[in-house]
C-alpha atoms as one frame of an Amber mdcrd trajectory, in Angstrom:
protein
  -9.267  56.202-157.685  -6.675  53.866-159.188  -8.045  50.475-160.226  -6.212
  47.381-158.982  -4.834  45.695-162.118  -5.785  42.139-163.013  -4.026  39.496
-165.023  -4.234  35.815-165.869  -1.781  33.441-164.192  -1.343  29.714-164.581
  -2.654  27.740-161.631   0.770  26.151-161.189   2.471  29.546-160.889  -0.130
  30.751-158.404   0.384  27.638-156.271   4.147  28.265-156.237   3.785  31.796
-154.797   4.675  32.053-151.097   1.774  32.230-148.654   0.953  35.466-146.904
   3.165  35.700-143.766   0.149  35.558-141.424  -1.928  33.018-143.338  -3.829
  30.582-141.161  -2.811  26.947-140.692  -4.212  25.213-143.782  -4.127  21.802
-142.088  -6.546  23.002-139.403  -9.061  24.541-141.802 -12.202  22.922-143.130
 -11.737  23.024-146.906 -14.677  20.837-147.923 -16.450  23.766-149.591 -13.570
  23.984-152.082 -13.669  20.383-153.304 -16.540  21.033-155.731 -15.339  23.588
-158.249 -17.260  26.856-158.504 -16.664  29.632-161.046 -15.755  32.186-158.368
 -12.837  29.965-157.298 -10.980  31.405-160.287 -10.825  34.863-158.656  -7.735
  35.232-156.452  -5.435  38.080-155.406  -1.765  38.719-154.761   0.341  41.348
-153.038   3.188  43.058-154.925   5.792  45.011-152.934   6.603  48.372-154.549
   8.848  49.741-151.800  11.072  47.710-149.484   9.843  47.415-145.897  10.414
  45.375-142.771   8.048  43.384-140.558   8.341  45.313-137.253   8.026  42.113
-135.211  10.145  39.503-137.006  12.411  42.021-138.811  11.935  40.051-142.036
  12.607  42.268-145.065  10.261  42.341-148.066  12.167  43.712-151.086  10.773
  45.491-154.106   9.273  42.926-156.450   8.329  40.428-153.749   5.006  38.719
-154.552   2.878  36.506-152.331  -0.660  35.191-152.170  -3.217  37.447-150.550
  -6.081  34.978-150.668  -6.750  31.639-152.364  -4.456  29.701-150.008  -7.067
  26.999-149.471  -7.774  26.692-153.187  -4.057  26.441-153.935  -3.746  23.605
-151.414  -6.768  21.777-152.878  -5.512  22.140-156.464  -1.927  21.199-155.572
  -3.121  17.972-153.944  -5.680  17.147-156.689  -8.570  17.254-154.232 -10.948
  19.260-156.433 -13.281  17.718-159.002 -11.952  20.266-161.520  -8.460  21.765
-161.563  -8.398  24.978-163.620  -5.470  25.786-165.888  -5.518  29.502-165.094
  -6.764  31.895-162.433  -7.688  35.569-162.609  -5.417  37.530-160.277  -6.193
  40.920-158.750  -2.925  42.664-157.906  -2.624  44.805-154.777   0.451  46.996
-154.480   1.891  47.440-150.984   4.674  49.613-149.619   4.480  48.880-145.870
   3.921  45.991-143.506   0.758  47.657-142.188  -0.737  47.741-145.691   0.334
  44.172-146.382  -1.447  42.969-143.267  -4.473  45.245-143.620  -5.289  44.187
-147.179  -5.013  40.534-146.183  -7.379  41.084-143.247  -9.985  42.778-145.425
  -9.987  40.571-148.517 -10.430  37.129-146.989 -13.428  35.388-148.541 -16.812
  35.309-146.800 -16.587  31.576-146.181 -13.116  31.870-144.704 -13.315  34.923
-142.443 -10.657  34.622-139.795 -11.659  34.140-136.187  -9.488  35.617-133.411
  -8.070  32.154-132.676  -6.996  31.731-136.289  -5.377  35.173-136.322  -3.583
  34.298-133.086  -2.236  30.994-134.450  -1.215  32.683-137.713   0.676  35.451
-135.896   2.531  32.871-133.816   3.453  31.034-137.012   4.999  34.269-138.268
   7.400  33.991-135.289   8.094  30.337-136.210   5.933  29.073-133.350   3.562
  26.292-134.391   0.788  25.425-131.960  -0.712  21.930-132.178  -2.203  21.581
-128.690  -5.920  22.473-128.803  -6.124  24.060-125.352  -2.891  26.020-125.820
  -4.382  27.387-129.043  -7.200  29.161-127.200  -6.775  32.908-127.588  -8.152
  34.064-124.206  -4.985  33.460-122.120  -2.934  35.466-124.626  -4.868  38.647
-123.906  -4.968  38.217-120.146  -1.294  37.263-119.782  -0.130  40.143-121.988
  -2.364  42.622-120.153  -1.117  41.504-116.728   2.529  41.592-117.807   2.491
  44.892-119.708  -0.798  46.818-119.424   0.646  49.911-121.121   1.303  48.128
-124.409  -1.590  45.700-123.901  -4.408  47.814-122.419  -7.132  45.254-123.170
  -7.357  41.673-121.904  -9.899  40.928-124.623 -11.513  40.765-127.036  -8.450
  41.706-129.062  -8.149  43.564-132.356  -5.629  42.412-134.958  -3.147  45.041
-133.756  -3.601  43.925-130.149  -3.087  40.280-131.098   0.138  41.294-132.851
   1.396  43.143-129.764   0.500  40.317-127.377   2.061  37.644-129.599   5.227
  39.719-129.867   5.438  39.736-126.065   4.652  36.045-125.487   5.714  34.103
-128.592   8.733  32.586-126.805   6.598  31.427-123.881   4.122  29.787-126.270
   7.004  28.021-128.000   8.209  26.718-124.632   4.710  25.521-123.693   4.218
  23.753-127.036   7.651  22.176-127.330   8.608  21.443-123.714   5.298  20.971
-121.880   2.950  19.660-124.595   5.717  17.572-126.140   4.739  14.267-127.719
   1.364  13.029-126.517   1.298  15.248-123.431  -1.637  17.481-124.337  -2.916
  20.026-121.835  -5.496  18.068-119.892  -9.196  18.525-120.570 -11.650  17.424
-117.912 -13.762  14.388-118.679 -16.004  11.886-116.912 -13.882  10.207-114.288
 -11.072  12.772-114.649 -12.417  16.122-113.407  -9.103  18.014-113.481  -8.935
  20.657-116.202  -5.841  22.602-117.298  -8.041  25.586-118.013  -7.272  29.098
-119.214  -6.388  30.334-115.723  -3.571  27.783-115.542  -2.386  28.611-119.063
  -2.319  32.334-118.234  -0.377  31.713-115.018   2.082  29.427-116.813   2.800
  32.038-119.485   3.402  34.718-116.845   5.644  32.412-114.816   7.709  31.429
-117.864   8.159  35.097-118.802   9.090  36.027-115.223  11.683  33.251-114.894
  13.025  34.110-118.383  12.573  30.557-119.687  13.604  30.118-123.328  14.205
  27.111-125.596  17.897  28.023-125.731  18.146  28.021-121.932  16.388  24.661
-121.625  18.536  23.127-124.356  21.728  24.273-122.649  21.278  21.699-119.853
  23.804  23.761-117.884  23.244  22.560-114.321  25.738  25.144-113.069  23.498
  27.940-114.316  20.837  28.846-111.714  18.574  30.177-114.468  18.635  26.779
-116.192  17.975  24.988-112.899  14.957  27.199-112.238  13.730  26.886-115.830
  13.788  23.092-115.720  12.159  23.121-112.291   9.312  25.328-113.562   8.756
  23.133-116.636   8.627  20.063-114.392   6.096  21.842-112.166   3.778  22.713
-115.070   3.998  19.121-116.312   3.135  17.780-112.868   0.146  20.117-112.563
  -1.038  18.980-115.993  -1.099  15.345-114.823  -3.858  16.332-112.390  -2.507
  14.249-109.531  -2.510  15.363-105.903  -1.639  14.077-102.439  -4.219  15.287
 -99.940  -2.962  12.833 -97.304   0.251  14.800 -96.850   0.459  17.508 -94.214
   0.993  20.181 -95.220  -0.116  19.895 -98.838   2.507  20.602-101.461   2.073
  23.347-104.062   0.967  20.921-106.776  -1.839  19.579-104.597  -2.921  23.104
-103.669  -3.245  24.043-107.358  -4.744  20.812-108.703  -7.336  20.742-105.934
  -8.817  24.020-107.194  -9.136  22.762-110.769 -10.625  19.316-110.242 -13.832
  20.527-108.616 -12.685  19.980-105.036 -11.356  23.417-104.141 -12.848  26.240
-102.135 -10.465  29.186-102.514 -11.438  30.204-106.057 -15.159  29.552-105.630
 -15.416  32.904-103.851 -14.887  34.696-107.186 -17.151  32.420-109.232 -20.404
  32.158-107.261 -19.436  28.655-106.115 -18.932  27.485-109.676 -15.927  25.944
-111.392 -13.215  28.648-111.799 -13.021  30.320-115.210 -10.920  33.118-116.664
 -12.876  36.384-116.784 -12.310  40.084-116.194 -13.838  40.130-112.736 -11.728
  37.366-111.233  -8.620  37.045-113.407  -6.183  38.802-111.071  -6.930  36.856
-107.845  -7.375  33.508-109.614  -4.173  33.767-111.659  -2.452  35.134-108.551
  -3.531  32.056-106.562  -1.761  29.789-109.061   1.323  32.026-109.227   1.525
  32.164-105.413   1.788  28.380-105.163   4.131  28.216-108.142   6.412  30.638
-106.331   6.284  28.531-103.148   7.296  25.487-105.193  10.170  27.347-106.837
  11.362  28.525-103.412  10.995  25.011-101.897   8.429  26.250 -99.398   5.576
  24.107 -98.120   2.803  25.319 -95.816  -0.861  24.624 -95.297  -2.694  27.848
 -96.021  -2.634  31.041 -98.003  -1.521  34.171 -96.131  -4.439  35.547 -94.123
  -3.907  38.979 -95.654  -5.093  38.826 -99.264  -2.732  41.659-100.152   0.156
  39.215 -99.766  -0.962  37.072-102.681  -4.188  38.166-104.419  -2.514  40.741
-106.692   0.637  38.803-107.570  -0.449  38.426-111.187  -0.072  42.174-111.723
   3.568  42.276-110.611   4.957  38.761-110.828   8.206  39.501-112.744   9.234
  41.972-110.022   8.282  39.486-107.287  10.499  36.870-108.926  13.377  39.361
-109.197  13.044  40.221-105.519  12.937  36.625-104.304  15.740  35.373-106.553
  18.178  38.294-106.373  20.426  38.726-108.273  19.602  36.016-110.837  16.957
  37.934-112.798  18.437  41.405-112.448  20.300  42.998-115.326  23.296  44.076
-113.269  26.936  44.596-114.053  29.884  42.915-112.345  30.358  45.793-109.886
  26.777  45.416-108.694  27.193  41.664-108.353  30.281  42.176-106.201  28.412
  44.683-104.043  25.523  42.243-103.562  27.942  39.414-102.727  29.738  41.541
-100.120
């Protein structure tokens, strides 16, 4: 078997190398164990591209001769910012040759140091970063809604809701990276973090609500470009802004139980502040949580009331027949298409004229 070559490299040159494309967010890592210099800190590795290839998700091209860090990202950050008690002049570099994106990612996954083994959440955040999506909100950074939302939207490509392998995280992020960008930049903007329940404020924007929000944003085709257009003559923009406003209002945790009938926001908030009764049925009278046994009806409950809000409908109760709402999460994009024809259909002008006539 061919030995991976090694060579000495100045610390400055190693620091200058680009990070691995799916490296974790350095600013969110605990790097205290790297402040005191240890001899094994001198051992690092790099990836050298020997045959041009393309990232299948981002379409970024890696040409022959491209070199990046494979590990040692934390050490490079510590040394660059003079945070270590000793800054070495050189490091010993193990060189891994790669000729495909799969190999580039696989070697990275398998050579991370024992103290820095990636957790699913870190892999998730790193894969989003690859798509230029940077998550800062703590609750939005939880990996569980990613798996459930992707599975409900496209079970063929995302057969598992969780736990997810690296390949499954890649597939789910590819499907939902735009929706995460919208949530981070248009819902969690500024100081508006997704709300976490606390003493005196029992409402919690939990993983069920995050999952439903991702599915709704995908179904209504909400993108940053659409929101930035501010085109009030475009019905897709009007709906996109309306949905963002709805998610923001839910996140505030306010409700008006004195109104009759209750509005959609009150119906949703009431279930997530400890006062509700509808979702208790699937959780043994406990606070609702995202799990395999109850995900579909619980996410469907939220999507049902979101749809009523988007359609300007207000009524007191859920439909008596559970079939009319309890499985919405499994088919929500088609439900949106049906109720907002022809806005979300990919139709040509002839079809539009036929519909109009």
